[in-house]
C-alpha atoms as one frame of an Amber mdcrd trajectory, in Angstrom:
protein
   0.000   0.000   0.000   0.940   3.605  -0.400   3.666   4.531   2.081   2.838
   7.177   4.670   5.681   8.574   6.747   6.287  10.749   9.760   7.165  13.501
   7.285   3.692  13.188   5.756   2.152  13.507   9.212   4.323  16.536  10.012
   3.203  18.247   6.796  -0.437  17.906   7.791  -0.377  18.582  11.545   1.421
  20.771  14.034   4.723  19.080  14.810   4.655  20.449  18.356   1.374  18.669
  19.047   2.707  15.419  17.612   5.838  15.711  19.745   3.778  16.298  22.894
   1.554  13.318  22.131   4.532  11.019  21.646   6.336  11.898  24.872   4.988
  10.102  27.913   8.014  10.094  30.208   8.400  13.814  30.984  11.328  14.105
  28.586  11.734  17.131  26.338   9.162  16.857  23.544  11.186  19.202  21.358
  13.817  16.477  21.018  11.376  14.119  19.282  12.103  13.727  15.570   8.627
  13.108  14.195  10.060  11.855  10.910  11.825   8.888  12.562  10.049   8.344
  15.883   9.016   4.718  16.429   5.733   5.624  18.116   4.746   7.842  15.174
   5.649   4.995  12.824   3.511   2.552  14.818   0.513   4.869  14.846   0.837
   5.377  11.080   1.079   1.612  10.573  -2.019   1.072  12.722  -3.892   3.683
  10.691  -2.732   2.201   7.381  -3.934  -1.202   8.561  -7.383   0.185   9.303
  -7.565   1.834   5.882  -6.428  -1.330   4.100  -8.958  -3.429   6.013 -11.774
  -1.045   5.087 -10.740  -1.026   1.428 -10.519  -4.808   1.330 -13.999  -5.066
   2.835 -15.285  -2.899   0.026 -13.832  -5.298  -2.540 -13.216  -2.421  -4.946
  -9.475  -1.979  -4.559  -6.442  -4.205  -4.453  -2.859  -3.452  -3.439  -1.839
  -2.640  -7.017  -4.636  -0.066  -7.292  -3.437   1.636  -4.130   0.203   1.615
  -5.223  -0.807   3.203  -8.529  -2.431   6.223  -6.893  -0.818   9.518  -7.823
  -1.067  13.228  -7.141  -4.239  14.337  -5.373  -5.573  10.789  -5.008  -2.431
   9.656  -3.218  -2.424  12.854  -1.149  -6.024  12.298  -0.072  -5.337   8.713
   1.004  -2.301   9.961   2.956  -4.544  12.582   4.600  -6.957   9.859   5.708
  -4.144   7.732   7.151  -2.629  10.748   8.915  -5.954  11.777  10.447  -6.498
   8.286  11.801  -2.899   8.203  13.088  -3.541  11.473  14.937  -6.516   9.820
  16.606  -4.269   7.002  17.788  -1.754   9.538  19.101  -4.542  11.404  20.906
  -5.737   8.139  22.448  -2.286   7.762  24.008  -2.876  11.025  25.904  -6.668
  11.465  26.123  -6.385  14.441  28.478  -4.232  16.326  25.962  -7.290  17.623
  24.110 -10.540  15.753  24.859 -12.592  17.759  22.359 -10.107  17.056  19.616
 -10.105  13.366  20.502 -13.884  13.225  20.112 -13.693  15.068  16.783 -11.089
  12.642  15.435 -13.163   9.652  16.563 -15.954  10.957  14.325 -13.577  11.724
  11.459 -12.163   8.196  11.648 -15.608   6.596  11.658 -16.634   8.667   8.642
 -13.489   7.829   6.685 -13.758   4.098   7.338 -17.428   4.063   6.447 -16.712
   5.915   3.197 -13.853   3.576   2.304 -15.996   0.484   2.808
C-alpha cells in the first residue's frame, strides 16, 4: 500500500502537538524527531492497517490499485491515514485535548465508512 511517513504527518499537523503526544516520560518533547520516531511509525502503521482493512472489505481496490495512486488521489489517502494516526496519538494522551479526541473519533468513523 501507499507509504505514509512521519514527514507526511508533520506536513499535515502541528509538529509540536505530535511531539507532545509522543512523549509520555516527561522528557523534552522538542527532542522528538517526528520523521523517525518509532511511536509515530507505529501509529501510522495502525492507521494504514485500518484503511487497508476497510478497502478490502469494500472489494473495490487491491494493493496494485493503491500503489498506482498519484497526485491528489495519493495525497487524499495519505490525509486519511494521517488523520487516523492522529486519533491514535490522541488516544495515548486522552487528556491532551478531549474535544479534539472526540472530533477525530468521528472523522475516523466517517473515513472508514466511506472507504468500505
